[in-house]
C-alpha positions as CSV (number, residue, x, y, z in Angstrom):
1,M,-10.8,5.9,6.7
2,K,-8.7,2.9,8.8
3,I,-6.3,0.7,6.5
4,N,-8.7,-2.3,6.9
5,N,-11.2,-0.7,5.0
6,I,-9.2,0.4,2.8
7,V,-8.3,-2.8,1.8
8,I,-11.7,-4.3,1.5
9,L,-12.4,-1.7,-1.1
10,S,-9.3,-2.1,-2.8
11,L,-9.7,-6.1,-3.2
12,S,-13.5,-5.1,-4.1
13,A,-12.2,-3.4,-6.7
14,A,-9.4,-5.4,-8.1
15,L,-11.9,-8.7,-8.4
16,V,-14.4,-6.4,-10.5
17,I,-11.5,-5.8,-13.0
18,I,-10.4,-9.3,-12.4
19,G,-14.4,-10.3,-13.3
20,T,-14.0,-8.2,-16.3
21,H,-11.2,-9.8,-18.2
22,Q,-12.7,-13.3,-17.2
23,T,-15.7,-12.1,-18.4
24,I,-14.5,-10.9,-21.8
25,T,-11.9,-14.1,-21.8
26,H,-14.0,-17.0,-20.6
27,G,-17.6,-16.0,-20.4
28,L,-19.9,-14.6,-17.7
29,F,-20.7,-18.1,-16.2
30,A,-16.8,-18.6,-15.6
31,S,-16.6,-14.9,-14.0
32,Y,-19.9,-15.0,-11.5
33,P,-18.2,-16.1,-8.3
34,I,-15.7,-13.7,-8.9
35,F,-18.2,-10.4,-9.4
36,M,-20.6,-11.9,-6.0
37,L,-17.2,-11.9,-4.1
38,A,-16.4,-8.7,-5.1
39,V,-20.2,-7.7,-4.1
40,I,-19.8,-9.3,-0.7
41,L,-16.7,-7.1,-0.3
42,L,-18.9,-4.0,-1.0
43,F,-21.3,-4.8,1.4
44,W,-19.1,-6.0,4.5
45,Y,-17.2,-2.4,3.3
46,K,-20.3,-0.5,3.7
47,Y,-21.5,-2.6,6.8
48,R,-17.7,-1.1,8.6
49,Q,-18.5,1.9,7.8
50,N,-21.9,2.3,8.7
51,Q,-20.6,0.7,12.3
52,N,-18.3,3.6,12.5
53,A,-20.7,5.9,11.8
54,G,-22.8,4.5,14.9
55,K,-20.1,4.5,17.0
56,D,-19.0,8.2,16.1
57,E,-22.9,9.6,16.8
58,E,-22.8,7.5,19.5
59,K,-19.5,9.5,21.0
60,R,-20.9,12.6,20.0
61,N,-24.4,12.4,21.6
62,S,-22.9,11.0,24.9
63,Q,-20.1,14.4,25.0
64,G,-23.0,16.6,24.4
65,K,-25.5,15.6,27.3
66,K,-22.5,15.6,30.0
């Protein structure tokens, strides 16, 4: 796993924790943007992971044909 993916996943987890704290102290309306940012980061992480898996699959296929 690359360092960029680790940072994205860690930021997402931190935002979920911060959003939970904001929900407890200020309510769901105040923490909604924080949760949405965490979800966006999770989608971005998954997109990057799938993109890297596709590149690895292409490398394996090209090596097998030679």
